[in-house]
C-alpha positions as CSV (number, residue, x, y, z in Angstrom):
1,M,-38.8,-4.2,117.8
2,T,-38.0,-0.7,118.3
3,D,-40.2,0.9,121.1
4,T,-40.3,4.4,119.8
5,T,-42.9,6.5,118.2
6,P,-41.7,7.0,114.7
7,S,-41.4,10.7,113.9
8,D,-39.9,10.8,110.4
9,P,-41.5,8.6,107.7
10,V,-39.0,7.3,105.5
11,P,-39.8,7.6,101.5
12,A,-40.7,3.9,100.6
13,W,-40.4,2.5,103.9
14,A,-42.7,-0.6,103.1
15,H,-40.4,-1.5,100.1
16,R,-37.0,-1.0,102.0
17,T,-38.5,-3.1,105.0
18,G,-39.6,-5.9,102.9
19,L,-43.3,-5.4,103.8
20,L,-44.5,-5.2,100.1
21,A,-42.6,-5.7,96.7
22,L,-44.7,-3.9,93.8
23,G,-44.6,-6.0,90.8
24,P,-45.2,-5.4,86.6
25,A,-49.1,-5.2,85.8
26,L,-50.6,-8.7,85.0
27,P,-51.8,-9.4,81.5
28,A,-55.6,-9.9,81.0
29,M,-57.2,-13.2,82.2
30,G,-60.0,-13.3,79.8
31,D,-63.7,-12.7,81.0
32,A,-63.9,-15.1,84.2
33,G,-60.5,-13.3,85.3
34,A,-61.7,-10.5,84.8
35,L,-65.0,-10.9,87.0
36,D,-62.9,-12.3,89.4
37,R,-60.7,-9.0,89.5
38,H,-63.7,-6.8,89.9
39,L,-64.9,-9.3,93.1
40,I,-61.4,-9.2,94.3
41,C,-61.5,-5.6,94.5
42,E,-65.1,-5.5,95.9
43,R,-64.1,-7.6,98.8
44,I,-61.7,-5.0,100.4
45,A,-64.1,-1.9,99.9
46,R,-66.7,-4.5,101.7
47,Y,-64.2,-4.8,104.7
48,C,-63.9,-1.4,104.8
49,W,-67.4,0.0,104.6
50,A,-68.2,-3.3,107.1
51,Y,-65.8,-1.9,109.6
52,D,-67.3,2.2,109.4
53,E,-70.6,0.7,109.7
54,R,-70.4,-1.3,112.5
55,Q,-71.5,-4.5,111.0
56,E,-69.7,-7.2,112.8
57,D,-71.2,-10.2,111.1
58,L,-70.4,-8.7,107.6
59,L,-66.9,-7.8,108.6
60,A,-66.2,-11.1,109.8
61,D,-67.2,-12.8,106.6
62,C,-64.7,-10.9,104.8
63,F,-62.8,-13.2,106.0
64,T,-61.6,-16.9,105.7
65,Q,-62.0,-19.1,108.7
66,D,-58.4,-18.9,109.1
67,G,-57.9,-15.6,108.0
68,I,-55.1,-13.2,109.6
69,W,-54.9,-9.6,110.4
70,E,-51.8,-8.1,111.0
71,G,-50.1,-4.5,110.6
72,D,-47.1,-2.5,110.7
73,V,-46.1,1.2,111.7
74,L,-43.0,2.4,109.4
75,G,-42.0,-0.9,109.5
76,K,-40.9,-0.7,113.4
77,I,-44.2,-1.4,115.3
78,P,-45.7,-4.5,114.5
79,I,-49.4,-5.0,115.4
80,G,-50.8,-8.3,115.7
81,P,-51.1,-10.7,114.3
82,F,-54.7,-11.7,114.7
83,E,-55.2,-15.3,113.3
84,G,-58.8,-16.8,112.8
85,R,-61.9,-15.0,111.9
86,E,-63.4,-14.9,115.3
87,K,-60.0,-13.1,116.5
88,V,-59.9,-10.7,113.6
89,R,-63.5,-9.9,114.3
90,Q,-63.1,-9.5,118.0
91,W,-60.2,-7.5,117.8
92,L,-61.6,-5.2,115.0
93,A,-64.7,-4.5,116.9
94,G,-63.0,-4.2,120.0
95,F,-62.0,-0.5,118.7
96,W,-65.9,0.5,118.6
97,P,-66.4,1.3,122.1
98,H,-63.7,3.6,122.2
99,Q,-63.9,5.4,118.7
100,H,-66.8,8.3,119.3
101,D,-66.3,9.4,115.8
102,Q,-67.0,8.3,112.1
103,R,-64.5,6.5,110.5
104,R,-63.8,6.3,106.6
105,H,-61.4,3.7,105.3
106,M,-60.8,4.9,102.0
107,I,-59.2,2.4,99.6
108,L,-57.1,4.1,96.3
109,N,-55.3,2.9,93.7
110,T,-55.9,-0.9,94.2
111,L,-53.7,-3.0,92.1
112,V,-53.9,-6.8,91.3
113,E,-50.2,-8.1,92.0
114,A,-51.2,-11.7,91.4
115,Q,-54.4,-13.8,90.3
116,D,-55.0,-17.1,89.5
117,Q,-58.4,-19.1,89.5
118,T,-58.4,-19.4,93.8
119,T,-56.0,-17.2,94.9
120,A,-55.1,-13.5,94.4
121,T,-53.1,-10.5,96.1
122,T,-53.7,-6.7,96.1
123,L,-52.4,-3.6,97.0
124,S,-54.3,-0.6,98.0
125,Y,-53.3,2.9,99.4
126,L,-55.5,3.5,102.9
127,L,-56.7,7.2,103.6
128,L,-58.4,6.7,107.1
129,M,-60.6,9.7,108.0
130,G,-62.6,10.1,111.4
131,A,-65.4,12.9,111.4
132,D,-67.0,13.8,114.9
133,G,-70.3,15.7,113.5
134,T,-68.5,19.2,113.6
135,A,-64.9,18.7,112.0
136,V,-63.2,16.0,109.6
137,K,-59.7,14.9,110.5
138,L,-57.2,12.7,108.7
139,E,-56.3,9.8,111.0
140,T,-53.5,8.2,109.1
141,T,-52.6,7.1,106.2
142,G,-50.7,3.8,104.6
143,F,-51.8,0.4,102.5
144,Y,-53.2,-2.8,102.6
145,R,-51.4,-5.9,100.8
146,V,-54.3,-8.3,100.8
147,H,-54.2,-11.8,100.1
148,Y,-57.3,-13.9,99.1
149,R,-58.7,-17.1,98.7
150,K,-61.7,-18.2,96.5
151,E,-64.3,-20.3,98.6
152,G,-66.7,-21.8,96.3
153,E,-67.8,-18.5,94.2
154,T,-66.7,-16.2,97.2
155,W,-63.6,-14.3,97.1
156,R,-62.6,-14.0,101.1
157,I,-59.6,-12.3,102.4
158,A,-56.8,-14.6,103.8
159,R,-54.6,-12.6,105.0
160,L,-54.5,-8.6,105.3
161,T,-51.4,-7.1,106.2
162,A,-51.8,-3.1,107.0
163,G,-49.0,-0.7,106.7
164,F,-49.5,2.7,108.6
165,D,-47.5,6.0,107.7
166,A,-48.0,6.9,111.3
167,P,-49.7,5.2,114.3
168,F,-53.4,5.2,114.5
169,W,-53.4,5.6,118.3
170,P,-53.4,8.8,120.5
171,G,-50.4,9.9,122.1
172,S,-47.2,8.2,122.1
173,I,-46.2,4.7,122.3
174,E,-43.8,5.1,125.3
175,T,-46.4,6.2,127.5
176,M,-49.2,3.9,126.4
177,S,-50.5,1.6,129.1
178,D,-50.5,-2.4,128.3
179,R,-54.1,-2.4,128.2
180,G,-53.9,0.0,125.6
181,R,-50.9,-1.7,123.8
182,A,-53.3,-4.8,123.8
183,R,-56.3,-3.0,122.3
184,H,-54.1,-1.7,119.5
185,G,-52.5,-5.0,119.0
186,V,-48.9,-3.9,119.8
187,A,-46.9,-6.0,122.3
188,T,-46.5,-5.5,125.8
189,R,-43.4,-4.0,127.6
190,T,-41.2,-6.8,128.3
């Protein structure tokens, strides 16, 4: 792991680092497959709404019991992973006391990259905004690669990988305390 704050985004960094691989469009899967595709895409949107509205139970319900949240900044700074629904919930909700703005996670250009009767994978752009009541600002951009698993009739997130084009924390990682690193899911200095 490089312990520096990335300053020059590299076009297609996620592809070049192997964090994602864009595939061809999937063929239609019939009515049941189309309905599932809609519910799959709705799940990532529900994750964003639950986070932004600080609804812990709804946020946790987006994940399977063994769900994983992990991230990376430009393929250089790994975040997490956080394994298990409860650990994911705790880590995500742990930001709320420190975030005094209204966050808006906007998901764009969602593609279903793989789908069968019980599993699926999507790719979505992430546009993360923050508003303090007087101004709106861009926090970061990136993408989500999400693996889903169907539990009964409900699609849930089995693994969410967030790729960030810039850090979502204030300041430089070089000067971030070990406590700040832990809060943001970045490995502490060794």
